[in-house]
RODO-2510 file (C-alpha; in nm, 4 decimals, decimal comma):
residues 479
     n   res          X          Y          Z
     1     m    -0,4177    -7,0017    -2,3788
     2     s    -0,7192    -6,7915    -2,4694
     3     y    -0,9582    -6,9203    -2,7345
     4     t    -1,1638    -6,6012    -2,7544
     5     s    -0,9041    -6,3333    -2,8291
     6     y    -0,5994    -6,2879    -3,0491
     7     e    -0,2667    -6,4138    -2,9170
     8     s     0,0631    -6,3534    -3,0914
     9     p     0,2080    -6,6693    -3,2516
    10     f     0,5471    -6,5463    -3,1310
    11     c     0,4279    -6,6179    -2,7771
    12     t     0,2276    -6,9340    -2,8385
    13     r     0,4412    -7,1055    -3,1052
    14     y     0,7795    -6,9530    -3,1805
    15     a     0,9809    -6,7417    -2,9360
    16     s     1,1488    -6,8706    -2,6194
    17     k     1,0191    -6,7914    -2,2722
    18     e     1,3511    -6,6199    -2,2073
    19     m     1,3035    -6,3703    -2,4902
    20     q     0,9347    -6,3252    -2,4133
    21     y     1,0211    -6,2287    -2,0563
    22     l     1,2552    -5,9532    -2,1734
    23     f     0,9601    -5,7820    -2,3421
    24     s     0,7144    -5,8545    -2,0634
    25     a     0,5432    -5,6029    -1,8363
    26     d     0,7321    -5,7422    -1,5394
    27     k     1,0738    -5,6806    -1,6974
    28     k     0,9669    -5,3347    -1,8099
    29     f     0,8249    -5,2091    -1,4833
    30     t     1,0874    -5,3617    -1,2538
    31     t     1,3469    -5,1915    -1,4731
    32     w     1,1603    -4,8626    -1,4343
    33     r     1,1913    -4,9069    -1,0600
    34     k     1,5617    -4,9925    -1,0810
    35     l     1,6114    -4,6696    -1,2728
    36     w     1,4204    -4,4733    -1,0091
    37     v     1,6437    -4,6322    -0,7451
    38     a     1,9566    -4,5408    -0,9418
    39     l     1,8336    -4,1829    -0,9830
    40     a     1,7532    -4,1473    -0,6138
    41     r     2,0860    -4,2971    -0,5087
    42     a     2,2826    -4,0652    -0,7370
    43     e     2,0873    -3,7629    -0,6146
    44     m     2,1512    -3,8656    -0,2544
    45     n     2,5240    -3,9125    -0,3124
    46     l     2,5450    -3,5720    -0,4800
    47     g     2,3829    -3,3859    -0,1931
    48     l     2,0142    -3,3519    -0,2813
    49     p     1,7589    -3,4026     0,0000
    50     v     1,7243    -3,7771    -0,0532
    51     t     1,7967    -4,0089     0,2406
    52     k     1,9442    -4,3565     0,2557
    53     e     1,6236    -4,4731     0,4235
    54     q     1,4257    -4,3591     0,1214
    55     v     1,6651    -4,5273    -0,1231
    56     d     1,6576    -4,8494     0,0783
    57     e     1,2779    -4,8461     0,0801
    58     l     1,2683    -4,8022    -0,2970
    59     e     1,5179    -5,0823    -0,3459
    60     a     1,3256    -5,3191    -0,1184
    61     n     1,0093    -5,2748    -0,3257
    62     i     1,1459    -5,3112    -0,6796
    63     n     0,9547    -5,6347    -0,7356
    64     n     0,6545    -5,5436    -0,5212
    65     i     0,4343    -5,4152    -0,8029
    66     d     0,0584    -5,3890    -0,7549
    67     y    -0,0473    -5,4189    -1,1177
    68     e    -0,4164    -5,3776    -1,0389
    69     l    -0,3483    -5,0473    -0,8642
    70     a    -0,1287    -4,9338    -1,1538
    71     k    -0,4067    -5,0195    -1,3981
    72     e    -0,6588    -4,8195    -1,1962
    73     e    -0,4208    -4,5250    -1,1640
    74     e    -0,3615    -4,5191    -1,5386
    75     r    -0,7365    -4,5247    -1,5995
    76     i    -0,7624    -4,2101    -1,3897
    77     v    -0,4524    -4,0126    -1,4979
    78     r    -0,4200    -4,1504    -1,8536
    79     h    -0,0412    -4,1566    -1,8158
    80     d     0,1467    -4,4827    -1,7711
    81     v     0,4581    -4,3379    -1,6045
    82     m     0,2667    -4,1302    -1,3503
    83     a     0,0400    -4,4269    -1,2799
    84     h     0,3468    -4,6290    -1,1827
    85     v     0,4959    -4,3400    -0,9866
    86     h     0,1772    -4,3360    -0,7776
    87     t     0,1816    -4,7159    -0,7442
    88     y     0,5450    -4,7160    -0,6346
    89     a     0,4728    -4,4340    -0,3898
    90     a     0,1900    -4,6381    -0,2348
    91     a     0,4410    -4,9142    -0,1588
    92     c     0,7117    -4,6683    -0,0459
    93     p     0,5452    -4,3958     0,1646
    94     k     0,8749    -4,2631     0,2998
    95     a     1,0270    -4,2323    -0,0446
    96     a     0,7108    -4,1092    -0,2150
    97     p     0,8136    -3,7396    -0,2189
    98     i     1,1390    -3,8017    -0,4098
    99     i     1,0401    -4,0680    -0,6663
   100     h     1,1127    -3,9459    -1,0220
   101     l     1,2705    -3,6260    -0,8847
   102     g     1,3763    -3,4018    -1,1739
   103     a     1,3050    -3,6661    -1,4369
   104     t     1,0713    -3,6855    -1,7337
   105     s     0,8828    -3,9915    -1,8568
   106     c     1,1541    -4,0826    -2,1049
   107     y     1,4006    -4,1219    -1,8190
   108     v     1,2364    -4,4528    -1,7324
   109     g     1,0782    -4,5271    -2,0706
   110     d     1,3740    -4,4775    -2,3027
   111     n     1,6427    -4,5987    -2,0650
   112     t     1,4412    -4,9151    -2,0072
   113     d     1,4090    -4,9688    -2,3818
   114     v     1,7864    -4,9469    -2,4207
   115     i     1,8427    -5,1883    -2,1318
   116     i     1,5935    -5,4386    -2,2724
   117     m     1,7467    -5,4190    -2,6213
   118     r     2,0930    -5,4732    -2,4760
   119     d     1,9769    -5,7746    -2,2740
   120     a     1,7899    -5,9147    -2,5741
   121     l     2,0956    -5,8704    -2,7969
   122     e     2,2957    -6,0738    -2,5458
   123     v     2,0432    -6,3579    -2,5768
   124     v     2,0591    -6,3352    -2,9553
   125     k     2,4388    -6,3357    -2,9440
   126     r     2,4539    -6,6466    -2,7282
   127     k     2,2264    -6,8387    -2,9634
   128     l     2,3960    -6,7061    -3,2763
   129     v     2,7373    -6,8151    -3,1492
   130     k     2,5986    -7,1610    -3,0767
   131     v     2,4570    -7,1893    -3,4298
   132     i     2,7953    -7,0845    -3,5721
   133     a     2,9695    -7,3471    -3,3583
   134     q     2,7317    -7,6196    -3,4760
   135     l     2,7646    -7,5228    -3,8416
   136     a     3,1428    -7,5201    -3,8091
   137     k     3,1315    -7,8720    -3,6701
   138     f     2,9125    -7,9795    -3,9622
   139     a     3,1539    -7,8151    -4,2082
   140     e     3,4478    -7,9969    -4,0497
   141     t     3,2684    -8,3319    -4,0714
   142     y     3,1870    -8,2966    -4,4415
   143     k     3,4778    -8,0839    -4,5595
   144     s     3,5964    -8,3512    -4,8085
   145     l     3,2610    -8,4838    -4,9321
   146     p     3,2336    -8,3797    -5,2991
   147     c     2,8998    -8,2484    -5,4201
   148     l     2,7701    -8,0581    -5,7182
   149     g     2,8326    -7,6863    -5,7045
   150     y     2,5806    -7,4598    -5,8725
   151     t     2,5767    -7,1282    -6,0494
   152     h     2,2364    -7,0049    -6,1729
   153     l     2,1072    -7,3267    -6,0090
   154     q     2,2779    -7,5166    -6,2918
   155     p     2,5509    -7,7730    -6,2155
   156     a     2,8936    -7,6085    -6,2148
   157     q     3,2322    -7,7179    -6,0773
   158     l     3,2259    -7,9434    -5,7762
   159     t     3,2495    -7,8167    -5,4210
   160     t     3,2073    -8,0049    -5,0931
   161     i     2,9202    -8,0183    -4,8476
   162     g     3,1500    -7,8783    -4,5795
   163     k     3,2699    -7,5918    -4,7977
   164     r     2,9088    -7,4949    -4,8704
   165     a     2,8402    -7,4908    -4,4970
   166     t     3,1217    -7,2390    -4,4503
   167     l     2,9279    -6,9981    -4,6748
   168     w     2,6349    -7,0072    -4,4321
   169     c     2,8688    -6,9833    -4,1358
   170     n     3,0641    -6,6908    -4,2770
   171     e     2,7530    -6,4769    -4,3206
   172     l     2,6531    -6,5487    -3,9617
   173     l     3,0027    -6,4469    -3,8512
   174     m     2,9517    -6,1151    -4,0302
   175     d     2,6277    -6,0754    -3,8360
   176     l     2,8062    -6,1600    -3,5118
   177     e     3,0627    -5,8870    -3,5720
   178     d     2,7823    -5,6358    -3,6314
   179     l     2,6035    -5,7588    -3,3200
   180     e     2,9112    -5,7318    -3,0999
   181     f     2,9784    -5,3808    -3,2241
   182     r     2,6211    -5,2748    -3,1581
   183     i     2,6234    -5,4115    -2,8027
   184     a     2,9571    -5,2460    -2,7265
   185     s     2,8426    -4,9076    -2,8576
   186     m     2,5013    -4,8891    -2,6883
   187     k     2,4526    -4,5952    -2,4512
   188     l     2,1779    -4,5022    -2,2098
   189     l     1,9716    -4,1904    -2,2697
   190     g     2,0606    -4,0773    -1,9200
   191     s     1,8717    -3,7900    -1,7522
   192     k     1,8214    -3,5287    -2,0210
   193     g     1,4889    -3,3721    -1,9281
   194     t     1,1904    -3,2707    -2,1362
   195     t     1,3809    -3,1223    -2,4321
   196     g     1,7246    -3,2629    -2,3625
   197     t     1,8633    -2,9513    -2,1918
   198     q     1,8642    -3,0902    -1,8337
   199     a     1,7014    -2,7654    -1,7188
   200     s     1,5225    -2,9332    -1,4256
   201     f     1,8507    -3,0716    -1,2950
   202     m     2,0168    -2,7325    -1,3331
   203     e     1,7455    -2,6098    -1,0936
   204     l     1,7893    -2,8992    -0,8495
   205     f     2,1683    -2,8789    -0,8434
   206     e     2,1706    -2,4979    -0,8482
   207     g     2,3638    -2,4775    -1,1736
   208     d     2,6361    -2,7286    -1,0775
   209     t     2,6944    -2,8940    -1,4155
   210     d     2,9652    -3,1236    -1,2800
   211     k     2,7130    -3,2815    -1,0450
   212     i     2,4638    -3,3278    -1,3290
   213     k     2,7234    -3,5057    -1,5382
   214     a     2,8344    -3,7115    -1,2383
   215     m     2,4715    -3,8113    -1,1738
   216     e     2,4328    -3,9440    -1,5278
   217     q     2,7559    -4,1397    -1,5043
   218     m     2,6492    -4,2937    -1,1718
   219     i     2,3165    -4,4019    -1,3218
   220     a     2,4872    -4,5452    -1,6315
   221     e     2,7318    -4,7496    -1,4251
   222     e     2,4585    -4,8826    -1,1952
   223     m     2,2639    -5,0008    -1,5008
   224     g     2,5723    -5,1626    -1,6560
   225     f     2,6655    -4,9030    -1,9193
   226     d     2,9850    -4,7107    -1,9798
   227     a     2,8211    -4,3898    -2,0928
   228     v     2,5076    -4,1990    -2,1846
   229     v     2,4312    -4,0413    -2,5213
   230     p     2,6146    -3,7082    -2,5637
   231     v     2,3100    -3,5088    -2,6757
   232     s     1,9402    -3,5747    -2,7251
   233     g     1,6000    -3,4211    -2,7413
   234     q     1,3540    -3,5728    -2,4987
   235     t     1,4227    -3,9206    -2,6379
   236     y     1,7304    -4,1031    -2,7539
   237     s     1,7668    -4,0914    -3,1306
   238     r     1,5330    -4,3456    -3,2874
   239     k     1,8182    -4,4355    -3,5182
   240     m     1,9325    -4,6583    -3,2324
   241     d     1,6219    -4,8734    -3,2821
   242     y     1,6947    -4,8857    -3,6543
   243     q     2,0581    -4,9836    -3,5957
   244     v     1,9575    -5,2636    -3,3599
   245     c     1,6830    -5,3922    -3,5887
   246     s     1,9238    -5,3752    -3,8839
   247     v     2,1503    -5,6215    -3,7036
   248     l     1,8506    -5,8484    -3,6491
   249     a     1,7490    -5,8147    -4,0144
   250     g     2,1047    -5,9092    -4,1123
   251     i     2,0776    -6,2303    -3,9128
   252     a     1,7437    -6,2941    -4,0820
   253     q     1,9060    -6,2514    -4,4259
   254     s     2,1730    -6,5076    -4,3431
   255     a     1,9187    -6,7491    -4,1998
   256     s     1,7020    -6,7096    -4,5087
   257     k     1,9913    -6,8035    -4,7364
   258     f     2,0597    -7,1072    -4,5166
   259     s     1,6980    -7,2211    -4,5160
   260     y     1,6578    -7,1855    -4,8926
   261     d     1,9735    -7,3877    -4,9540
   262     i     1,8600    -7,6677    -4,7233
   263     r     1,5213    -7,6753    -4,8917
   264     l     1,6840    -7,7007    -5,2345
   265     m     1,9148    -7,9810    -5,1263
   266     q     1,6260    -8,1640    -4,9617
   267     s     1,4393    -8,1483    -5,2916
   268     f     1,7489    -8,3073    -5,4512
   269     k     1,7335    -8,5755    -5,1771
   270     e     2,0952    -8,4931    -5,0895
   271     m     2,0199    -8,3698    -4,7371
   272     e     1,7267    -8,3512    -4,4981
   273     e     1,6404    -8,1484    -4,1936
   274     p     1,5408    -8,3504    -3,8835
   275     f     1,2215    -8,5523    -3,9212
   276     e     1,0511    -8,6923    -3,6130
   277     k     0,9494    -9,0584    -3,5959
   278     s     0,5769    -8,9818    -3,5915
   279     q     0,5895    -8,6567    -3,7886
   280     i     0,3353    -8,6170    -4,0695
   281     g     0,4569    -8,4423    -4,3840
   282     s     0,1230    -8,4093    -4,5601
   283     s    -0,2393    -8,4770    -4,4711
   284     a    -0,2958    -8,6181    -4,8211
   285     m     0,0423    -8,7598    -4,9281
   286     a     0,1599    -8,9927    -4,6546
   287     y     0,5056    -9,0380    -4,8098
   288     k     0,5962    -8,6681    -4,7896
   289     r     0,8935    -8,5444    -4,5813
   290     n     0,8550    -8,1696    -4,6120
   291     p     1,1285    -7,9327    -4,4863
   292     m     0,8839    -7,7607    -4,2534
   293     r     1,1474    -7,6314    -4,0108
   294     d     1,3397    -7,4533    -4,2841
   295     e     1,0183    -7,3332    -4,4421
   296     r     0,9340    -7,1766    -4,1072
   297     i     1,2771    -7,0134    -4,0969
   298     t     1,2123    -6,8716    -4,4442
   299     a     0,8744    -6,7344    -4,3383
   300     l     1,0005    -6,5728    -4,0188
   301     t     1,3063    -6,4214    -4,1853
   302     r     1,0818    -6,2548    -4,4399
   303     y     0,8886    -6,0952    -4,1531
   304     v     1,1997    -5,9678    -3,9753
   305     m     1,3612    -5,8309    -4,2920
   306     v     1,0488    -5,6310    -4,3728
   307     d     1,0005    -5,5222    -4,0110
   308     v     1,3231    -5,3181    -4,0182
   309     l     1,1352    -5,0608    -4,2255
   310     n     0,9320    -4,9665    -3,9179
   311     p     1,2186    -4,8173    -3,7147
   312     a     1,3604    -4,6689    -4,0353
   313     f     1,0454    -4,4647    -4,0942
   314     t     1,0095    -4,3865    -3,7239
   315     a     1,3651    -4,2501    -3,7065
   316     g     1,3123    -4,0422    -4,0179
   317     t     0,9862    -3,8814    -3,9063
   318     q     1,0628    -3,7566    -3,5535
   319     w     0,9772    -3,3876    -3,5250
   320     l     1,2155    -3,1494    -3,3529
   321     e     1,2801    -3,2624    -2,9920
   322     r     1,0215    -3,5447    -3,0083
   323     t     0,6741    -3,6573    -3,1108
   324     l     0,4667    -3,9443    -2,9791
   325     d     0,3895    -4,1096    -3,3117
   326     d     0,6812    -4,3427    -3,2437
   327     s     0,5436    -4,5098    -2,9314
   328     a     0,2752    -4,7441    -3,0649
   329     n     0,4933    -4,8528    -3,3559
   330     r     0,7990    -4,9186    -3,1385
   331     r     0,6024    -5,1299    -2,8909
   332     i     0,5326    -5,3731    -3,1727
   333     s     0,8168    -5,3536    -3,4230
   334     v     1,1208    -5,3687    -3,1947
   335     a     0,9832    -5,6422    -2,9720
   336     e     0,8676    -5,8570    -3,2620
   337     a     1,1981    -5,8198    -3,4463
   338     f     1,3663    -5,9740    -3,1426
   339     l     1,0994    -6,2396    -3,0981
   340     g     1,1273    -6,3264    -3,4672
   341     v     1,5055    -6,3637    -3,4637
   342     d     1,4852    -6,5611    -3,1406
   343     a     1,2444    -6,8026    -3,3088
   344     i     1,4662    -6,8267    -3,6172
   345     l     1,7761    -6,9090    -3,4132
   346     n     1,5841    -7,1621    -3,2032
   347     i     1,4931    -7,3515    -3,5207
   348     m     1,8456    -7,3242    -3,6593
   349     l     1,9808    -7,4679    -3,3347
   350     n     1,7518    -7,7651    -3,3862
   351     v     1,8313    -7,8103    -3,7551
   352     t     2,2095    -7,7850    -3,7081
   353     d     2,2289    -7,9971    -3,3923
   354     p     2,5361    -8,2228    -3,4315
   355     e     2,3563    -8,5296    -3,2951
   356     n     2,0032    -8,5050    -3,4321
   357     g     2,0173    -8,2365    -3,6978
   358     l     2,0921    -8,2372    -4,0685
   359     v     2,1039    -8,5741    -4,2408
   360     v     2,3420    -8,6136    -4,5364
   361     y     2,2753    -8,8825    -4,7988
   362     e     2,6209    -8,9496    -4,9376
   363     k     2,5153    -9,2122    -5,1958
   364     i     2,2596    -8,9783    -5,3520
   365     i     2,5178    -8,7001    -5,3612
   366     e     2,7719    -8,9336    -5,5264
   367     r     2,5201    -9,0503    -5,7854
   368     r     2,4294    -8,6935    -5,8766
   369     v     2,7966    -8,5981    -5,8981
   370     m     2,8814    -8,8919    -6,1243
   371     a     2,5926    -8,8082    -6,3570
   372     e     2,7447    -8,4648    -6,4241
   373     l     3,1137    -8,5318    -6,3744
   374     p     3,1880    -8,6418    -6,7327
   375     f     3,1042    -8,2927    -6,8567
   376     m     3,3201    -8,1326    -6,5881
   377     a     3,6110    -8,3675    -6,6579
   378     t     3,6383    -8,2847    -7,0275
   379     e     3,9058    -8,0186    -6,9732
   380     n     4,1265    -8,2706    -6,7896
   381     i     4,0623    -8,5347    -7,0566
   382     m     4,1508    -8,2912    -7,3343
   383     m     4,4750    -8,1821    -7,1632
   384     s     4,5758    -8,5446    -7,1177
   385     a     4,5277    -8,6081    -7,4906
   386     v     4,7229    -8,2940    -7,5847
   387     k     5,0169    -8,4168    -7,3775
   388     k     5,0121    -8,7338    -7,5878
   389     g     5,0337    -8,5347    -7,9098
   390     g     4,6710    -8,4495    -7,9812
   391     n     4,5480    -8,1261    -8,1415
   392     r     4,3749    -7,9111    -7,8812
   393     q     4,1273    -7,7479    -8,1232
   394     e     4,0272    -8,0756    -8,2874
   395     l     3,9853    -8,2419    -7,9499
   396     h     3,7737    -7,9509    -7,8243
   397     e     3,5374    -7,9777    -8,1207
   398     r     3,5036    -8,3558    -8,0830
   399     i     3,4263    -8,3164    -7,7115
   400     r     3,1659    -8,0539    -7,7945
   401     q     2,9930    -8,2922    -8,0356
   402     y     3,0035    -8,5833    -7,7922
   403     s     2,8749    -8,3602    -7,5091
   404     m     2,5723    -8,2641    -7,7166
   405     q     2,5043    -8,6295    -7,7963
   406     a     2,5386    -8,7371    -7,4324
   407     g     2,3247    -8,4460    -7,3121
   408     a     2,0478    -8,5313    -7,5570
   409     r     2,0610    -8,8959    -7,4501
   410     v     2,0132    -8,7942    -7,0857
   411     k     1,7432    -8,5317    -7,1429
   412     r     1,5402    -8,6841    -7,4255
   413     e     1,5751    -9,0555    -7,3617
   414     g     1,6254    -9,0614    -6,9858
   415     l     1,9394    -9,2738    -7,0192
   416     d     2,2719    -9,2525    -6,8390
   417     n     2,5431    -9,0097    -6,9395
   418     n     2,7686    -9,1999    -7,1840
   419     l     3,0156    -8,9212    -7,2621
   420     c     3,3110    -9,1101    -7,1128
   421     e     3,2275    -9,4171    -7,3199
   422     l     3,2149    -9,2111    -7,6401
   423     i     3,5557    -9,0594    -7,5635
   424     i     3,7203    -9,3906    -7,4713
   425     n     3,6024    -9,5428    -7,8011
   426     d     3,7495    -9,2548    -8,0056
   427     p     4,1184    -9,3132    -8,0910
   428     m     4,1707    -8,9357    -8,1153
   429     f     4,1781    -8,9180    -7,7341
   430     m     4,4296    -9,1997    -7,6816
   431     i     4,2814    -9,2846    -7,3422
   432     t     4,2149    -9,6207    -7,1770
   433     k     3,9318    -9,7063    -6,9424
   434     e     4,1809    -9,7277    -6,6567
   435     e     4,3112    -9,3806    -6,7347
   436     m     3,9574    -9,2505    -6,7577
   437     d     3,8683    -9,4036    -6,4196
   438     a     4,1714    -9,2355    -6,2640
   439     i     4,0518    -8,8980    -6,3938
   440     m     3,6864    -8,9558    -6,2993
   441     k     3,7313    -8,9348    -5,9246
   442     p     3,5245    -8,6562    -5,7656
   443     e     3,8005    -8,5670    -5,5203
   444     n     4,0116    -8,4574    -5,8187
   445     f     3,7675    -8,1732    -5,8862
   446     i     3,7109    -8,0058    -5,5467
   447     g     4,0134    -7,7784    -5,5543
   448     r     4,1159    -7,6445    -5,2130
   449     a     3,7731    -7,6933    -5,0570
   450     p     3,8851    -7,9137    -4,7631
   451     e     4,1815    -7,6874    -4,6911
   452     q     3,9601    -7,3809    -4,7139
   453     v     3,7274    -7,5302    -4,4527
   454     d     4,0172    -7,5942    -4,2156
   455     e     4,1562    -7,2443    -4,2656
   456     f     3,8157    -7,0817    -4,2200
   457     i     3,7451    -7,2648    -3,8952
   458     a     4,0941    -7,1981    -3,7549
   459     n     4,1257    -6,8352    -3,8633
   460     c     3,7690    -6,7077    -3,8468
   461     v     3,5352    -6,9307    -3,6475
   462     q     3,7587    -7,0370    -3,3615
   463     p     3,8611    -6,6818    -3,2649
   464     a     3,4922    -6,5859    -3,2491
   465     l     3,4128    -6,8880    -3,0328
   466     d     3,7095    -6,8192    -2,8065
   467     r     3,6087    -6,4539    -2,7802
   468     n     3,2669    -6,5626    -2,6582
   469     g     3,3852    -6,8406    -2,4292
   470     v     3,2291    -7,1230    -2,6309
   471     s     3,3507    -7,4796    -2,5975
   472     d     3,2129    -7,8227    -2,6812
   473     d     3,0586    -7,8480    -2,3352
   474     q     2,8825    -7,5107    -2,3615
   475     a     2,5695    -7,4837    -2,1517
   476     e     2,2468    -7,5649    -2,3343
   477     i     2,0613    -7,2801    -2,5020
   478     s     1,7244    -7,1933    -2,3488
   479     v     1,4475    -7,2280    -2,6061
***
């Protein structure tokens, strides 16, 4: 760690080493070299004057990068790609004449960016699937635990803790579907040349367009892709960056919703995120147990959601076949969108861990439910009285009056809700305490919530887990 210069918090505090490596210089420049190898091999196989000895030499030196020489070369030529061409040539004297043959800078630059985004999306997918699996397990555990439901953050009909967890899980499943589609549809730029016309390759292959197309397909397959983009200028369309970052922003939206909900429930003392034995919640208030993990999720999601504007503006302002005002922005925005989502998912993995994650306080939840349940039960109480011969309109008005009295007692005097007592003591309702107790069971007011949880896990979550090869003994996620 340096104490005299700025270091990104993504590297020092938040993102995993795995994700950081994908956006490292080593990943970038070794991928450049793999692309040069793929180009040379394809050119050799299609009859250009490239030998197997030259290809083998290039392949043997993929990881043999002299970064000091590359730095010095770039200082001289002021061009990062040519600096690395010269550096690679110094390590591969036999292959030096054919490195980068027919290509332009974007052949290595843009194709590498696509490869890195694909690899990074795979990391995100693995972690996202794991979070979904853990949330589904949590939902299953608490599918029948009644809790207050809220609309407008005001108590509404009851739901269950597990059913609420399916709402978080479902949004993440939507993100997973977007993510899988984006990975499946990604294409390399290929070898398009300076303005996308492949004019240099027309010269090399003496106008043989079939060989040019075959070359691109060979390169795509060697780099693990099915196809290259059908048309381009010098670069791939920057809309690809926007589409990828939009998927990441979608995950951030879902994570934000999750983190806000946990923070609200922790303020109600119904649930808590993990809290370490020696963790300090506040430097001043020793009793505090702040939801710092979920607050961090909230903060990072805000960054990622806003960051998607960068590739949006970049895509919308590219001139003709290309400009270079995209480069500096893309170096920052795309990488940090991935690092941000990686950090978010790392925290969510911790918070939703089945063994040491979310803590549910069932007695607090029950107490809060019972404080509000009399109001929610009035419809059932009224229907019971109507069945015994009562007048629905008269009963409704009496319940309204009693509800106002009980509400005032709770709010103004700080006393318990006595609505049930008022109703029992009114002969109009013809109800005994035993009958009232039978009605006032929270499980009578949760509808199909437990069944909905079971159906959601079986019909939606499990197919996604099966599709991604996830089981209970899944390998640990690298954070």
